[in-house]
C-alpha positions in Angstrom: -43.7 -21.2 6.4 -42.4 -24.0 4.6 -40.1 -25.4 6.6 -39.0 -29.0 4.6 -35.5 -29.8 4.8 -33.7 -30.3 1.7 -34.2 -33.6 0.5 -30.9 -35.5 0.3 -31.1 -37.3 -3.0 -31.5 -34.4 -4.7 -28.7 -34.4 -7.7 -25.5 -32.8 -7.5 -24.9 -31.0 -10.0 -21.3 -29.0 -10.8 -23.4 -24.9 -11.0 -20.9 -24.3 -13.1 -18.5 -21.5 -15.7 -16.6 -23.3 -17.5 -14.0 -22.8 -21.0 -11.6 -23.4 -23.2 -9.4 -21.1 -26.1 -6.6 -21.4 -28.1 -4.2 -19.2 -28.7 -1.4 -19.2 -30.7 0.5 -22.4 -29.2 -1.9 -24.2 -27.6 -5.1 -24.0 -25.8 -5.9 -22.7 -22.5 -9.1 -23.9 -20.6 -10.8 -22.3 -17.4 -13.4 -23.1 -14.8 -14.4 -22.4 -11.7 -15.2 -24.1 -8.8 -18.0 -24.3 -7.2 -20.9 -27.8 -6.7 -24.2 -27.0 -6.3 -26.7 -29.5 -4.8 -30.0 -27.1 -5.2 -29.4 -24.0 -3.5 -26.8 -25.7 -1.4 -22.9 -24.7 -2.0 -21.6 -28.9 -1.8 -18.1 -27.7 -2.4 -16.2 -25.0 -2.7 -13.1 -25.8 -4.6 -14.0 -28.2 -7.1 -11.5 -29.2 -9.6 -13.7 -29.5 -12.7 -10.8 -29.2 -15.3 -9.9 -33.2 -15.0 -7.1 -34.9 -17.3 -8.0 -37.3 -19.7 -4.1 -38.1 -20.3 -0.9 -35.5 -20.5 -1.4 -33.7 -23.8 -5.3 -33.4 -23.5 -8.3 -32.7 -20.1 -11.9 -32.1 -20.5 -14.0 -28.8 -18.7 -16.6 -30.8 -17.5 -20.4 -29.0 -16.4 -24.1 -30.7 -15.8 -23.7 -33.7 -13.0 -21.1 -33.6 -11.2 -21.1 -38.2 -11.0 -21.7 -37.8 -14.9 -18.8 -36.3 -15.8 -17.2 -38.0 -13.3 -18.0 -41.2 -14.6 -17.7 -40.8 -18.5 -13.8 -38.9 -17.9 -13.1 -41.8 -16.0 -13.8 -44.4 -18.7 -12.4 -42.3 -21.4 -9.3 -42.0 -19.3 -9.2 -46.1 -19.5 -9.9 -46.3 -23.0 -7.2 -43.4 -23.9 -4.2 -45.6 -22.3 -5.0 -48.9 -24.1 -5.1 -46.8 -27.6 -1.9 -45.0 -26.4 -0.3 -48.5 -25.1 -1.7 -50.0 -28.4 0.0 -47.9 -30.9 2.8 -46.3 -28.9 2.5 -42.6 -29.3 0.1 -39.9 -28.1 -3.5 -39.3 -28.7 -5.3 -37.2 -30.9 -7.2 -34.5 -29.2 -9.3 -35.2 -32.5 -9.8 -38.6 -31.5 -9.8 -37.9 -27.5 -12.9 -35.7 -28.3 -15.3 -39.0 -29.7 -14.6 -41.0 -27.5 -16.1 -38.6 -24.8 -18.3 -38.0 -27.3 -19.1 -41.8 -27.9 -20.0 -42.1 -24.4 -22.2 -39.3 -24.4 -24.7 -39.7 -27.3 -24.8 -43.8 -26.4 -25.9 -42.3 -22.9 -27.9 -39.4 -24.1 -31.1 -40.4 -21.5 -29.2 -41.6 -18.8 -26.6 -38.4 -18.6 -26.7 -34.6 -17.9 -23.5 -34.1 -19.1 -22.3 -30.9 -21.5 -18.0 -31.4 -21.8 -15.1 -29.0 -23.1 -12.0 -31.7 -24.9 -8.9 -29.4 -25.5 -5.5 -30.0 -26.1 -2.2 -30.3 -27.7 -1.1 -32.7 -30.5 1.5 -32.6 -33.1 -0.9 -33.0 -36.5 -3.4 -30.2 -35.4 -2.0 -27.9 -32.6 -4.5 -26.6 -30.2 -7.8 -27.9 -30.5 -11.2 -27.2 -28.9 -14.0 -30.1 -29.0 -17.6 -28.6 -27.1 -19.8 -32.1 -26.8 -23.5 -30.7 -26.0 -25.7 -32.6 -23.7 -27.1 -34.5 -25.8 -23.9 -35.4 -27.5 -23.0 -33.9 -30.3 -19.6 -32.8 -31.2 -18.2 -29.6 -33.0 -15.0 -28.0 -33.5 -14.5 -24.3 -32.6 -11.7 -21.9 -31.7 -13.3 -21.1 -28.0 -16.0 -22.5 -25.7 -18.4 -22.2 -23.2 -20.5 -24.1 -21.0 -22.4 -24.2 -17.9 -24.7 -21.8 -16.1 -22.5 -18.8 -16.1 -22.0 -19.3 -19.2 -25.2 -17.6 -20.8 -23.7 -14.3 -18.9 -20.5 -14.3 -21.4 -21.3 -14.7 -24.8 -20.7 -11.2 -25.5 -18.0 -10.5 -24.4 -16.9 -13.4 -25.8 -17.5 -12.5 -29.0 -16.3 -9.2 -28.9 -13.0 -9.9 -27.4 -12.0 -13.0 -28.5 -9.1 -12.7 -31.2 -8.0 -15.2 -33.6 -4.1 -16.0 -32.7 -4.3 -14.7 -29.7 -0.7 -14.4 -27.0 -1.0 -16.7 -24.3 -1.0 -13.7 -21.8 -4.2 -12.6 -24.1 -5.7 -15.4 -23.9 -4.6 -15.9 -20.0 -6.1 -12.5 -19.6 -9.3 -12.5 -21.7 -9.5 -16.4 -19.7 -10.0 -14.6 -16.2 -11.6 -11.7 -17.4 -15.0 -14.0 -19.1 -14.6 -16.8 -15.6 -14.9 -13.4 -13.4 -18.0 -11.8 -15.2 -19.5 -14.9 -14.4 -19.3 -16.0 -11.5 -20.2 -12.6 -10.3 -23.4 -12.6 -12.4 -24.6 -16.4 -12.1 -25.2 -17.7 -8.7 -24.0 -21.1 -9.4 -20.4 -20.1 -10.4 -18.2 -19.3 -7.9 -14.9 -19.9 -5.6 -11.4 -20.1 -7.2 -10.5 -19.8 -10.7 -8.3 -23.4 -11.7 -6.8 -23.0 -15.5 -4.5 -25.6 -17.4 -2.6 -24.2 -20.4 -1.0 -27.1 -23.0 1.1 -26.6 -25.0 3.8 -28.7 -27.4 6.4 -28.3 -23.9 3.3 -29.7 -22.1 0.5 -28.7 -19.3 1.0 -26.0 -16.4 -2.2 -25.5 -14.3 -2.3 -22.4 -12.4 -4.9 -21.6 -9.4 -6.0 -18.2 -8.3 -7.8 -18.2 -4.6 -11.5 -16.4 -4.9 -9.4 -13.2 -2.2 -7.6 -12.5 -5.3 -10.2 -12.9 -7.9 -11.3 -8.4 -8.7 -15.4 -7.5 -8.0 -16.6 -6.6 -11.3 -18.6 -3.0 -11.6 -21.9 -3.2 -9.1 -20.2 -5.5 -6.8 -19.0 -4.9 -3.6 -15.1 -5.7 -2.9 -13.7 -8.1 0.1 -13.3 -5.2 1.8 -16.3 -3.8 1.6 -17.6 -7.1 2.6 -15.8 -7.6 5.8 -17.1 -3.7 6.4 
C-alpha cells in the first residue's frame, strides 16, 4: 500500500467551472467555488469572480496564484487609466490589458480567464482569454475543467438577446450540471450581473442547488 503523503508543493489549482453570457441589457458572470490541490479540496468557498473596476469583472481558472496576480496588476493599470482619462474604461480595453499580461507571460503562467462587463459604447460584452493569451469576443464563454461537460447544453439553450431572468436561469443550470459531473468543481454558485445600472451579486449556497438526474438528493445522502 502506498503511504506516501501528498506533497505540500503541489500547485493550488482552481478546478473550476466558469461561464459568462450576454443578455439584452448586460452580462452575467457565474462560477462555482471549489479550489483543489491535486485531489485535495483546498477551499470550498473560493470567490472566482474578481472585479477589475466598477463595470468590468473577470472570471479566473487555472492556477489560483497566477490569476490573482494578473487581476491585481490589471486593477492597478485600470485605476491609472481611468484617473488619466476621467472616464470609465471600456470592456475591450480592460480585456486587452488582461490579454497583454497573459500573452507576454504565457511561458510562466497557467491562466484561463473570461473578462465581461458593460460600457456605454458596446453594452454588455464577453471576452475569452485562453491559456496562451489569445483573446476572442463571444456572446458567451465558458472555461475550466467543468466546462467540458456543458458545451452541448450551452450550444442548445443559449439564445441571443435573452432576458436577464432567462440568462440567470441559463447560467445557474449550466453551472449545476458542470458541478455535478466534474469532480474538481463544486461548492456554491456565485453570479455577478452587470448592466447600465451597475453590478449586483447573487449567492446560491450548495444546499439550495437542486440535484440533477442520477444524483442523490441531500436528503438521501443524509439518510
